[in-house]
TISE-535035 format. One record per residue: x, y, z of N, C-alpha, C in turn; residue in one letter. Coordinates in steps of 0.05 Angstrom, whole numbers. Example, Ala and Ser with C-alpha at 12.3 -4.5 7.8 and 13.67 -1.06 7.14 Angstrom:
((264, -114, 156), (246, -90, 156), (264, -66, 156), 'A'),
((257, -45, 142), (273, -21, 143), (258, 1, 157), 'S'),
***
This chain:
((-1494, -305, 1857), (-1468, -308, 1845), (-1454, -333, 1855), 'M'),
((-1441, -348, 1837), (-1427, -372, 1844), (-1401, -366, 1859), 'L'),
((-1393, -385, 1876), (-1367, -382, 1889), (-1351, -408, 1887), 'N'),
((-1359, -426, 1870), (-1346, -452, 1868), (-1324, -453, 1847), 'Q'),
((-1324, -434, 1828), (-1305, -435, 1805), (-1279, -422, 1813), 'I'),
((-1257, -437, 1807), (-1230, -429, 1815), (-1216, -412, 1794), 'N'),
((-1223, -416, 1769), (-1208, -404, 1746), (-1209, -425, 1724), 'G'),
((-1189, -424, 1707), (-1188, -443, 1684), (-1180, -471, 1693), 'L'),
((-1191, -490, 1679), (-1184, -519, 1683), (-1167, -528, 1659), 'H'),
((-1178, -526, 1635), (-1163, -532, 1611), (-1176, -517, 1587), 'H'),
((-1161, -517, 1565), (-1171, -505, 1540), (-1166, -526, 1518), 'I'),
((-1187, -532, 1503), (-1185, -552, 1482), (-1188, -540, 1454), 'T'),
((-1170, -547, 1437), (-1170, -536, 1409), (-1168, -559, 1389), 'S'),
((-1168, -552, 1364), (-1167, -571, 1342), (-1141, -567, 1326), 'M'),
((-1130, -588, 1316), (-1105, -587, 1300), (-1109, -604, 1275), 'A'),
((-1089, -602, 1258), (-1090, -617, 1232), (-1070, -641, 1231), 'S'),
((-1053, -643, 1252), (-1033, -664, 1251), (-1023, -669, 1279), 'D'),
((-1025, -694, 1288), (-1018, -701, 1316), (-988, -698, 1321), 'A'),
((-971, -706, 1302), (-942, -705, 1307), (-932, -676, 1309), 'Q'),
((-940, -659, 1291), (-931, -631, 1293), (-942, -617, 1317), 'S'),
((-966, -624, 1325), (-978, -613, 1349), (-962, -622, 1374), 'N'),
((-956, -647, 1375), (-941, -658, 1398), (-913, -645, 1399), 'N'),
((-900, -642, 1376), (-873, -630, 1376), (-873, -601, 1384), 'D'),
((-894, -586, 1376), (-895, -558, 1383), (-898, -555, 1414), 'F'),
((-916, -570, 1426), (-921, -566, 1454), (-899, -578, 1472), 'F'),
((-888, -600, 1464), (-868, -613, 1481), (-839, -603, 1475), 'T'),
((-833, -600, 1450), (-805, -593, 1443), (-801, -563, 1440), 'K'),
((-821, -548, 1432), (-818, -519, 1429), (-826, -505, 1455), 'T'),
((-850, -511, 1465), (-860, -497, 1489), (-851, -511, 1514), 'L'),
((-841, -536, 1512), (-830, -549, 1535), (-850, -561, 1555), 'G'),
((-875, -564, 1547), (-895, -576, 1565), (-893, -606, 1565), 'L'),
((-905, -618, 1584), (-906, -647, 1586), (-932, -658, 1573), 'R'),
((-929, -679, 1556), (-953, -692, 1548), (-962, -710, 1571), 'R'),
((-985, -703, 1582), (-994, -717, 1606), (-1015, -739, 1600), 'V'),
((-1026, -739, 1576), (-1045, -760, 1568), (-1046, -762, 1538), 'K'),
((-1046, -788, 1529), (-1050, -794, 1501), (-1074, -813, 1500), 'K'),
((-1097, -802, 1492), (-1122, -817, 1491), (-1136, -810, 1465), 'T'),
((-1163, -814, 1464), (-1177, -808, 1439), (-1202, -791, 1446), 'V'),
((-1212, -779, 1425), (-1237, -764, 1426), (-1260, -783, 1433), 'N'),
((-1275, -777, 1454), (-1296, -795, 1462), (-1317, -799, 1440), 'F'),
((-1322, -778, 1424), (-1342, -779, 1404), (-1332, -787, 1376), 'D'),
((-1305, -787, 1373), (-1293, -795, 1348), (-1267, -810, 1355), 'A'),
((-1269, -835, 1363), (-1245, -849, 1374), (-1223, -854, 1354), 'P'),
((-1228, -849, 1329), (-1207, -851, 1309), (-1189, -827, 1309), 'E'),
((-1194, -807, 1327), (-1179, -783, 1329), (-1166, -782, 1357), 'V'),
((-1140, -775, 1358), (-1127, -772, 1384), (-1140, -749, 1400), 'Y'),
((-1137, -751, 1427), (-1141, -728, 1445), (-1115, -727, 1461), 'H'),
((-1100, -705, 1456), (-1074, -702, 1469), (-1075, -680, 1490), 'L'),
((-1063, -685, 1513), (-1063, -666, 1535), (-1035, -658, 1542), 'Y'),
((-1030, -632, 1545), (-1003, -621, 1552), (-1006, -603, 1577), 'Y'),
((-986, -605, 1595), (-988, -588, 1618), (-963, -590, 1635), 'G'),
((-966, -587, 1662), (-943, -590, 1680), (-939, -619, 1687), 'D'),
((-925, -624, 1708), (-917, -652, 1715), (-940, -671, 1717), 'A'),
((-962, -661, 1728), (-985, -679, 1733), (-1011, -670, 1719), 'V'),
((-1009, -649, 1702), (-1033, -638, 1690), (-1051, -624, 1710), 'G'),
((-1039, -607, 1726), (-1054, -591, 1745), (-1075, -574, 1732), 'T'),
((-1099, -574, 1742), (-1119, -556, 1730), (-1109, -527, 1729), 'P'),
((-1113, -515, 1706), (-1102, -488, 1701), (-1076, -489, 1685), 'G'),
((-1066, -513, 1679), (-1041, -515, 1663), (-1045, -531, 1637), 'S'),
((-1069, -542, 1632), (-1071, -563, 1611), (-1084, -552, 1586), 'V'),
((-1068, -554, 1564), (-1077, -549, 1537), (-1082, -575, 1524), 'M'),
((-1106, -579, 1512), (-1112, -604, 1499), (-1120, -600, 1470), 'T'),
((-1116, -621, 1454), (-1121, -619, 1425), (-1135, -644, 1414), 'Y'),
((-1153, -639, 1395), (-1163, -659, 1377), (-1149, -656, 1350), 'F'),
((-1130, -672, 1343), (-1117, -669, 1317), (-1131, -685, 1296), 'P'),
((-1149, -672, 1281), (-1163, -685, 1259), (-1145, -684, 1235), 'F'),
((-1136, -707, 1225), (-1116, -707, 1203), (-1125, -690, 1179), 'P'),
((-1108, -672, 1170), (-1112, -655, 1147), (-1137, -637, 1149), 'N'),
((-1145, -631, 1173), (-1168, -613, 1176), (-1162, -586, 1164), 'A'),
((-1182, -574, 1152), (-1179, -547, 1141), (-1175, -527, 1164), 'R'),
((-1161, -506, 1159), (-1156, -486, 1180), (-1181, -470, 1186), 'R'),
((-1186, -464, 1211), (-1208, -447, 1219), (-1205, -419, 1211), 'G'),
((-1227, -404, 1210), (-1226, -375, 1204), (-1231, -360, 1229), 'R'),
((-1211, -343, 1237), (-1215, -327, 1261), (-1238, -308, 1259), 'P'),
((-1250, -301, 1281), (-1272, -282, 1281), (-1282, -278, 1309), 'G'),
((-1308, -272, 1311), (-1320, -268, 1337), (-1334, -293, 1346), 'T'),
((-1340, -294, 1372), (-1353, -317, 1384), (-1334, -340, 1390), 'G'),
((-1309, -333, 1396), (-1290, -354, 1402), (-1269, -344, 1422), 'E'),
((-1254, -363, 1433), (-1230, -357, 1447), (-1208, -352, 1427), 'V'),
((-1199, -327, 1425), (-1180, -320, 1403), (-1151, -323, 1411), 'A'),
((-1144, -319, 1436), (-1116, -321, 1445), (-1115, -336, 1471), 'V'),
((-1097, -356, 1472), (-1092, -371, 1497), (-1065, -361, 1508), 'T'),
((-1065, -354, 1533), (-1042, -340, 1545), (-1030, -356, 1567), 'V'),
((-1003, -361, 1566), (-989, -376, 1586), (-972, -356, 1603), 'F'),
((-967, -364, 1628), (-951, -348, 1646), (-922, -359, 1646), 'A'),
((-903, -340, 1644), (-875, -346, 1646), (-862, -327, 1666), 'V'),
((-838, -334, 1677), (-826, -317, 1697), (-817, -290, 1686), 'P'),
((-814, -271, 1704), (-804, -244, 1698), (-777, -246, 1684), 'R'),
((-774, -229, 1664), (-748, -226, 1649), (-742, -250, 1632), 'A'),
((-762, -266, 1624), (-757, -289, 1607), (-765, -286, 1578), 'S'),
((-778, -264, 1571), (-789, -261, 1544), (-767, -259, 1523), 'L'),
((-744, -248, 1530), (-721, -247, 1512), (-713, -275, 1504), 'G'),
((-711, -293, 1523), (-705, -321, 1518), (-725, -333, 1499), 'F'),
((-751, -328, 1505), (-772, -340, 1489), (-773, -329, 1461), 'W'),
((-768, -304, 1458), (-768, -292, 1431), (-746, -305, 1414), 'Q'),
((-722, -309, 1426), (-701, -321, 1411), (-707, -351, 1405), 'E'),
((-718, -365, 1425), (-724, -393, 1421), (-745, -397, 1399), 'R'),
((-766, -382, 1401), (-787, -385, 1381), (-778, -378, 1353), 'L'),
((-761, -357, 1351), (-750, -349, 1325), (-733, -371, 1313), 'T'),
((-716, -382, 1330), (-698, -404, 1320), (-713, -428, 1311), 'Q'),
((-737, -433, 1323), (-752, -456, 1316), (-773, -451, 1295), 'R'),
((-772, -428, 1282), (-789, -423, 1259), (-817, -416, 1266), 'G'),
((-823, -408, 1290), (-850, -400, 1298), (-857, -374, 1284), 'V'),
((-882, -371, 1276), (-889, -348, 1259), (-904, -327, 1276), 'T'),
((-904, -303, 1264), (-920, -280, 1274), (-912, -273, 1303), 'N'),
((-887, -274, 1309), (-877, -267, 1336), (-879, -237, 1339), 'I'),
((-890, -227, 1361), (-895, -199, 1365), (-893, -191, 1395), 'R'),
((-881, -169, 1400), (-880, -158, 1427), (-904, -141, 1432), 'I'),
((-917, -145, 1455), (-942, -131, 1462), (-941, -123, 1491), 'E'),
((-959, -103, 1497), (-964, -96, 1525), (-994, -94, 1529), 'T'),
((-1003, -107, 1551), (-1032, -105, 1557), (-1035, -103, 1587), 'R'),
((-1050, -83, 1596), (-1054, -78, 1625), (-1027, -78, 1640), 'F'),
((-1007, -65, 1627), (-981, -62, 1640), (-964, -86, 1640), 'G'),
((-973, -108, 1628), (-958, -133, 1628), (-943, -136, 1601), 'E'),
((-918, -145, 1602), (-903, -152, 1578), (-913, -178, 1567), 'N'),
((-918, -179, 1541), (-928, -203, 1528), (-912, -208, 1502), 'R'),
((-910, -234, 1496), (-898, -242, 1471), (-919, -259, 1457), 'L'),
((-930, -248, 1435), (-950, -262, 1419), (-937, -279, 1397), 'G'),
((-950, -300, 1390), (-939, -317, 1368), (-962, -336, 1359), 'F'),
((-957, -349, 1337), (-977, -368, 1325), (-968, -397, 1329), 'D'),
((-987, -414, 1333), (-982, -443, 1333), (-981, -455, 1306), 'G'),
((-976, -481, 1303), (-973, -493, 1277), (-997, -492, 1259), 'P'),
((-1021, -488, 1270), (-1045, -486, 1254), (-1056, -457, 1254), 'D'),
((-1038, -438, 1260), (-1047, -410, 1260), (-1060, -400, 1285), 'G'),
((-1063, -418, 1305), (-1076, -409, 1330), (-1058, -388, 1344), 'E'),
((-1071, -370, 1359), (-1056, -348, 1371), (-1051, -354, 1400), 'R'),
((-1026, -350, 1408), (-1017, -353, 1436), (-1002, -328, 1445), 'F'),
((-999, -326, 1471), (-982, -305, 1482), (-969, -316, 1507), 'A'),
((-945, -306, 1513), (-932, -311, 1539), (-932, -285, 1554), 'L'),
((-939, -285, 1579), (-940, -261, 1596), (-921, -265, 1619), 'V'),
((-904, -245, 1624), (-886, -246, 1647), (-902, -241, 1673), 'E'),
((-899, -259, 1692), (-912, -256, 1718), (-891, -259, 1740), 'T'),
((-898, -249, 1763), (-879, -250, 1786), (-892, -266, 1809), 'E'),
((-875, -282, 1822), (-884, -297, 1845), (-906, -317, 1839), 'D'),
((-906, -329, 1815), (-925, -350, 1808), (-917, -375, 1824), 'D'),
((-935, -385, 1841), (-927, -407, 1859), (-926, -434, 1845), 'P'),
((-933, -436, 1820), (-935, -463, 1807), (-907, -473, 1799), 'R'),
((-903, -498, 1802), (-878, -511, 1793), (-880, -518, 1764), 'D'),
((-860, -510, 1748), (-861, -516, 1719), (-850, -544, 1714), 'P'),
((-856, -554, 1690), (-844, -579, 1680), (-818, -572, 1667), 'W'),
((-796, -584, 1676), (-770, -576, 1667), (-755, -600, 1654), 'T'),
((-769, -622, 1649), (-756, -646, 1638), (-754, -646, 1608), 'E'),
((-764, -625, 1595), (-762, -623, 1566), (-741, -602, 1557), 'N'),
((-722, -597, 1575), (-699, -581, 1567), (-700, -552, 1574), 'G'),
((-721, -543, 1589), (-723, -515, 1597), (-718, -513, 1627), 'L'),
((-703, -492, 1634), (-697, -488, 1663), (-720, -474, 1677), 'S'),
((-721, -476, 1703), (-742, -465, 1718), (-745, -435, 1717), 'G'),
((-724, -421, 1709), (-726, -392, 1708), (-738, -381, 1682), 'D'),
((-746, -400, 1664), (-759, -391, 1639), (-784, -408, 1632), 'V'),
((-786, -432, 1644), (-807, -451, 1636), (-835, -440, 1642), 'A'),
((-854, -449, 1625), (-882, -442, 1628), (-893, -453, 1654), 'I'),
((-908, -436, 1668), (-921, -444, 1694), (-949, -456, 1690), 'R'),
((-962, -449, 1669), (-990, -456, 1665), (-1004, -433, 1651), 'G'),
((-1030, -434, 1651), (-1045, -412, 1638), (-1043, -386, 1655), 'F'),
((-1043, -364, 1641), (-1047, -338, 1653), (-1076, -329, 1649), 'H'),
((-1085, -332, 1624), (-1112, -322, 1617), (-1121, -333, 1590), 'S'),
((-1145, -325, 1583), (-1155, -330, 1556), (-1170, -305, 1547), 'A'),
((-1168, -300, 1521), (-1180, -275, 1510), (-1203, -284, 1491), 'D'),
((-1228, -276, 1498), (-1251, -282, 1481), (-1257, -257, 1464), 'M'),
((-1261, -262, 1438), (-1269, -240, 1419), (-1299, -242, 1414), 'R'),
((-1313, -221, 1420), (-1342, -221, 1418), (-1352, -196, 1404), 'L'),
((-1375, -199, 1390), (-1388, -175, 1379), (-1402, -159, 1400), 'K'),
((-1416, -173, 1418), (-1431, -159, 1440), (-1421, -172, 1466), 'D'),
((-1409, -156, 1483), (-1397, -167, 1507), (-1415, -167, 1531), 'T'),
((-1438, -153, 1530), (-1454, -148, 1554), (-1463, -173, 1568), 'G'),
((-1476, -191, 1553), (-1487, -215, 1565), (-1465, -234, 1575), 'A'),
((-1443, -235, 1560), (-1421, -253, 1569), (-1407, -241, 1594), 'S'),
((-1405, -215, 1596), (-1394, -203, 1620), (-1412, -208, 1644), 'A'),
((-1438, -207, 1640), (-1457, -213, 1661), (-1454, -242, 1670), 'E'),
((-1450, -260, 1651), (-1446, -289, 1657), (-1421, -292, 1674), 'L'),
((-1399, -280, 1666), (-1374, -283, 1681), (-1378, -273, 1710), 'L'),
((-1392, -251, 1713), (-1397, -241, 1740), (-1413, -261, 1756), 'R'),
((-1433, -273, 1743), (-1448, -294, 1757), (-1431, -318, 1765), 'F'),
((-1411, -323, 1749), (-1392, -346, 1754), (-1372, -339, 1776), 'M'),
((-1372, -314, 1785), (-1353, -307, 1806), (-1331, -288, 1798), 'G'),
((-1330, -281, 1772), (-1309, -263, 1763), (-1317, -234, 1769), 'Y'),
((-1297, -217, 1773), (-1301, -189, 1777), (-1286, -173, 1755), 'E'),
((-1298, -151, 1746), (-1284, -134, 1727), (-1260, -121, 1741), 'A'),
((-1237, -124, 1729), (-1212, -114, 1741), (-1202, -89, 1729), 'L'),
((-1204, -87, 1702), (-1193, -63, 1688), (-1205, -63, 1660), 'D'),
((-1201, -40, 1647), (-1210, -37, 1619), (-1189, -21, 1604), 'Q'),
((-1182, -30, 1580), (-1163, -17, 1563), (-1174, -17, 1534), 'Q'),
((-1182, 6, 1525), (-1195, 9, 1499), (-1219, -11, 1497), 'E'),
((-1218, -30, 1479), (-1240, -48, 1475), (-1237, -74, 1490), 'N'),
((-1219, -76, 1509), (-1214, -100, 1524), (-1221, -96, 1553), 'V'),
((-1238, -114, 1564), (-1244, -114, 1592), (-1233, -139, 1605), 'T'),
((-1219, -134, 1628), (-1206, -157, 1642), (-1223, -164, 1667), 'R'),
((-1227, -191, 1670), (-1241, -202, 1692), (-1222, -221, 1707), 'F'),
((-1226, -223, 1733), (-1211, -243, 1748), (-1228, -253, 1772), 'H'),
((-1220, -276, 1782), (-1232, -287, 1806), (-1214, -283, 1829), 'I'),
((-1221, -265, 1848), (-1204, -261, 1871), (-1201, -287, 1887), 'P'),
((-1176, -293, 1893), (-1171, -317, 1909), (-1173, -343, 1893), 'G'),
((-1175, -341, 1867), (-1177, -365, 1850), (-1150, -378, 1846), 'G'),
((-1149, -397, 1828), (-1123, -409, 1822), (-1106, -389, 1806), 'N'),
((-1082, -397, 1798), (-1064, -378, 1785), (-1072, -373, 1756), 'A'),
((-1093, -387, 1746), (-1103, -383, 1719), (-1131, -371, 1721), 'A'),
((-1133, -348, 1733), (-1159, -337, 1741), (-1167, -312, 1726), 'N'),
((-1156, -307, 1702), (-1161, -283, 1687), (-1174, -290, 1660), 'V'),
((-1195, -274, 1654), (-1208, -275, 1627), (-1209, -247, 1616), 'I'),
((-1200, -243, 1592), (-1204, -218, 1577), (-1226, -221, 1557), 'D'),
((-1242, -201, 1555), (-1263, -200, 1534), (-1256, -176, 1515), 'I'),
((-1253, -182, 1490), (-1247, -162, 1470), (-1271, -158, 1452), 'T'),
((-1281, -134, 1451), (-1305, -128, 1434), (-1295, -119, 1407), 'Q'),
((-1304, -133, 1386), (-1296, -126, 1359), (-1320, -129, 1340), 'V'),
((-1321, -114, 1319), (-1341, -116, 1299), (-1330, -132, 1276), 'D'),
((-1335, -158, 1275), (-1323, -175, 1255), (-1342, -199, 1251), 'A'),
((-1339, -213, 1228), (-1356, -237, 1223), (-1351, -258, 1244), 'P'),
((-1370, -276, 1246), (-1367, -299, 1265), (-1344, -317, 1256), 'S'),
((-1331, -328, 1276), (-1309, -347, 1270), (-1321, -373, 1258), 'A'),
((-1305, -387, 1242), (-1311, -413, 1232), (-1291, -433, 1243), 'E'),
((-1300, -453, 1256), (-1282, -471, 1269), (-1268, -490, 1250), 'Q'),
((-1243, -496, 1256), (-1226, -514, 1241), (-1200, -517, 1256), 'G'),
((-1180, -528, 1242), (-1154, -531, 1255), (-1144, -503, 1264), 'A'),
((-1135, -502, 1289), (-1126, -477, 1301), (-1147, -463, 1317), 'G'),
((-1172, -472, 1316), (-1194, -460, 1332), (-1196, -473, 1359), 'S'),
((-1203, -456, 1379), (-1209, -467, 1405), (-1237, -479, 1404), 'V'),
((-1239, -504, 1412), (-1265, -518, 1412), (-1281, -510, 1437), 'H'),
((-1269, -510, 1460), (-1282, -501, 1484), (-1262, -493, 1506), 'H'),
((-1271, -478, 1525), (-1255, -470, 1548), (-1268, -480, 1573), 'I'),
((-1252, -492, 1591), (-1263, -505, 1614), (-1254, -491, 1640), 'A'),
((-1273, -489, 1658), (-1268, -476, 1684), (-1267, -497, 1706), 'F'),
((-1251, -492, 1726), (-1246, -511, 1747), (-1264, -509, 1771), 'S'),
((-1274, -532, 1781), (-1286, -534, 1807), (-1273, -557, 1822), 'V'),
((-1274, -556, 1848), (-1258, -575, 1864), (-1268, -604, 1860), 'D'),
((-1294, -608, 1860), (-1305, -635, 1861), (-1333, -636, 1849), 'N'),
((-1345, -660, 1850), (-1371, -663, 1838), (-1393, -649, 1853), 'R'),
((-1390, -647, 1879), (-1410, -633, 1895), (-1411, -603, 1887), 'A'),
((-1388, -591, 1883), (-1387, -563, 1874), (-1398, -561, 1846), 'A'),
((-1392, -580, 1829), (-1402, -580, 1801), (-1433, -582, 1801), 'Q'),
((-1443, -598, 1818), (-1473, -601, 1820), (-1486, -575, 1827), 'K'),
((-1474, -560, 1845), (-1485, -534, 1853), (-1484, -514, 1829), 'D'),
((-1461, -515, 1814), (-1459, -498, 1790), (-1479, -505, 1769), 'V'),
((-1483, -531, 1765), (-1502, -541, 1745), (-1530, -531, 1752), 'L'),
((-1538, -534, 1777), (-1565, -525, 1785), (-1568, -495, 1782), 'S'),
((-1548, -480, 1790), (-1550, -451, 1788), (-1552, -441, 1759), 'A'),
((-1536, -453, 1742), (-1537, -445, 1714), (-1563, -452, 1701), 'L'),
((-1574, -475, 1707), (-1600, -482, 1696), (-1622, -464, 1707), 'R'),
((-1620, -457, 1732), (-1640, -439, 1744), (-1639, -412, 1731), 'D'),
((-1616, -404, 1721), (-1612, -378, 1708), (-1621, -379, 1679), 'T'),
((-1627, -403, 1669), (-1637, -405, 1642), (-1618, -417, 1621), 'G'),
((-1594, -426, 1630), (-1575, -438, 1611), (-1582, -467, 1606), 'Y'),
((-1578, -475, 1581), (-1583, -503, 1573), (-1557, -519, 1578), 'D'),
((-1555, -531, 1601), (-1530, -545, 1609), (-1534, -575, 1606), 'V'),
((-1513, -588, 1596), (-1514, -617, 1593), (-1514, -631, 1620), 'T'),
((-1523, -656, 1620), (-1518, -672, 1645), (-1488, -675, 1649), 'P'),
((-1481, -685, 1672), (-1453, -691, 1679), (-1443, -714, 1661), 'V'),
((-1419, -710, 1649), (-1407, -730, 1631), (-1380, -738, 1643), 'I'),
((-1376, -764, 1645), (-1351, -775, 1656), (-1330, -775, 1634), 'D'),
((-1309, -758, 1637), (-1288, -756, 1618), (-1263, -772, 1628), 'R'),
((-1266, -791, 1645), (-1245, -807, 1656), (-1227, -792, 1675), 'D'),
((-1216, -769, 1668), (-1197, -754, 1684), (-1210, -731, 1699), 'Y'),
((-1235, -725, 1692), (-1251, -705, 1705), (-1280, -709, 1696), 'F'),
((-1298, -697, 1711), (-1327, -697, 1704), (-1333, -670, 1692), 'Y'),
((-1350, -670, 1671), (-1354, -645, 1655), (-1383, -639, 1651), 'A'),
((-1390, -614, 1650), (-1415, -604, 1640), (-1409, -582, 1620), 'I'),
((-1427, -578, 1601), (-1422, -559, 1579), (-1447, -541, 1574), 'Y'),
((-1442, -517, 1566), (-1464, -499, 1557), (-1453, -478, 1539), 'F'),
((-1470, -468, 1521), (-1462, -447, 1502), (-1468, -420, 1514), 'R'),
((-1448, -402, 1512), (-1452, -375, 1524), (-1466, -357, 1504), 'T'),
((-1476, -334, 1514), (-1490, -315, 1496), (-1473, -305, 1473), 'P'),
((-1446, -304, 1477), (-1429, -295, 1456), (-1421, -317, 1437), 'G'),
((-1430, -342, 1442), (-1425, -364, 1423), (-1402, -383, 1431), 'G'),
((-1388, -376, 1453), (-1366, -393, 1462), (-1376, -417, 1478), 'V'),
((-1365, -440, 1473), (-1373, -464, 1488), (-1357, -465, 1514), 'L'),
((-1372, -464, 1537), (-1360, -466, 1563), (-1364, -494, 1574), 'F'),
((-1344, -503, 1589), (-1345, -528, 1604), (-1338, -521, 1633), 'E'),
((-1350, -536, 1652), (-1342, -535, 1680), (-1333, -563, 1687), 'V'),
((-1308, -565, 1695), (-1295, -591, 1699), (-1285, -594, 1727), 'A'),
((-1286, -618, 1738), (-1277, -623, 1765), (-1246, -627, 1766), 'T'),
((-1234, -620, 1788), (-1206, -626, 1792), (-1200, -655, 1797), 'N'),
((-1220, -670, 1802), (-1217, -699, 1808), (-1228, -716, 1785), 'E'),
((-1218, -740, 1780), (-1197, -754, 1795), (-1169, -747, 1786), 'P'),
((-1165, -734, 1763), (-1138, -727, 1754), (-1126, -747, 1735), 'G'),
((-1103, -740, 1724), (-1091, -756, 1703), (-1076, -781, 1713), 'F'),
((-1071, -783, 1739), (-1057, -806, 1749), (-1076, -829, 1756), 'T'),
((-1101, -827, 1748), (-1120, -849, 1755), (-1113, -875, 1740), 'R'),
((-1100, -873, 1717), (-1094, -897, 1702), (-1064, -899, 1693), 'D'),
((-1048, -880, 1702), (-1019, -881, 1697), (-1005, -869, 1721), 'E'),
((-982, -879, 1729), (-968, -867, 1751), (-954, -842, 1741), 'D'),
((-946, -824, 1759), (-936, -798, 1752), (-911, -800, 1734), 'T'),
((-894, -820, 1739), (-869, -822, 1723), (-874, -828, 1694), 'A'),
((-897, -840, 1687), (-902, -849, 1660), (-927, -836, 1647), 'H'),
((-935, -813, 1657), (-958, -800, 1646), (-954, -795, 1616), 'L'),
((-975, -799, 1601), (-975, -792, 1572), (-960, -811, 1554), 'G'),
((-950, -833, 1565), (-934, -851, 1548), (-951, -871, 1533), 'E'),
((-969, -884, 1546), (-985, -905, 1533), (-1011, -893, 1522), 'A'),
((-1022, -906, 1502), (-1048, -899, 1491), (-1069, -909, 1510), 'L'),
((-1084, -891, 1522), (-1106, -897, 1541), (-1132, -893, 1527), 'K'),
((-1149, -914, 1527), (-1175, -912, 1514), (-1197, -913, 1535), 'L'),
((-1218, -897, 1530), (-1242, -899, 1547), (-1252, -928, 1546), 'P'),
((-1263, -937, 1568), (-1272, -965, 1569), (-1290, -974, 1547), 'S'),
((-1308, -955, 1538), (-1327, -961, 1517), (-1313, -965, 1490), 'Q'),
((-1288, -956, 1488), (-1274, -958, 1462), (-1251, -978, 1463), 'H'),
((-1247, -991, 1486), (-1224, -1009, 1488), (-1225, -1031, 1468), 'E'),
((-1249, -1041, 1461), (-1251, -1063, 1442), (-1242, -1054, 1414), 'H'),
((-1240, -1028, 1409), (-1232, -1018, 1383), (-1201, -1015, 1381), 'L'),
((-1187, -1021, 1402), (-1158, -1015, 1402), (-1143, -1027, 1378), 'R'),
((-1147, -1052, 1371), (-1132, -1062, 1348), (-1136, -1046, 1322), 'P'),
((-1161, -1040, 1316), (-1166, -1026, 1291), (-1157, -997, 1293), 'V'),
((-1160, -984, 1316), (-1152, -957, 1320), (-1121, -954, 1316), 'L'),
((-1107, -972, 1329), (-1077, -971, 1327), (-1067, -978, 1300), 'E'),
((-1081, -996, 1286), (-1071, -1006, 1260), (-1079, -987, 1237), 'E'),
((-1103, -975, 1239), (-1114, -961, 1216), (-1115, -931, 1219), 'K'),
((-1119, -921, 1244), (-1125, -892, 1247), (-1105, -876, 1263), 'Y'),
((-1094, -887, 1284), (-1077, -871, 1302), (-1048, -877, 1296), 'L'),
((-1036, -861, 1279), (-1008, -864, 1273), (-991, -860, 1298), 'D'),
((-971, -876, 1303), (-954, -872, 1326), (-942, -844, 1327), 'P'),
((-941, -833, 1351), (-929, -806, 1355), (-901, -810, 1365), 'I'),
((-881, -799, 1351), (-853, -800, 1359), (-848, -779, 1381), 'R'),
((-837, -788, 1403), (-831, -769, 1425), (-804, -755, 1421), 'D'),
***
């Protein structure tokens, strides 16, 4: 069993419009845009990162906004709900705020004794806010939200699978322990991990998901450094998983593999972080391009990447 994984690092999804995506996460949810860059494999498409003040692992939601992309079809084999942590007694505030801002499908829920507020994002993606107590993380409060209501970072992610057995075994191998079960949902957590150390697996009999705008592309797990990542890579390959070589993503190093349930997993390092090419005060302001795409800057800015209004 691995002991290098801390919990979540980031979650990456797809969107259909960069401006509306930016507005939802910064103006509605109050997160900070910590990086404005491009998709490594499709540099004509933005890659936007949102999180806390410095993009701490476990707080970062990222998006590939493919212009006018068709909406994905929910189903099995995907991360179906991304869950953020908020302070105790703040859900009333959030319900009113989301209602006033036209957010759809707002719903009050309870899971494993926790109060949750579910809602949909601009491309139909499903989110929830969960009230937590004594969360040690400092929230970003420069987008108009006070510290007694602002999002702390991720709480968990919910994977919807047809067959949960092999994926549950994988999570245990990664250091997760089964914590509780409620009907068709099993909760796993990493004892002593970061504050984003919970994964729920929901077993459902449904068709496979089809990816598109609103779909989670992959979910990333945190390790401290490249040495820890190397150990994880070797252990996963020894267990039979087809894992990519290490890929430099500028702000972290990444490896990827497909799980038995069909979800794409990434294991990402906490180093070097988002301040490697911008100081903390100006994170997310300038368009940062990977070095291999810097020569494309004039055409990307003129033809493909419409300016994002803050």
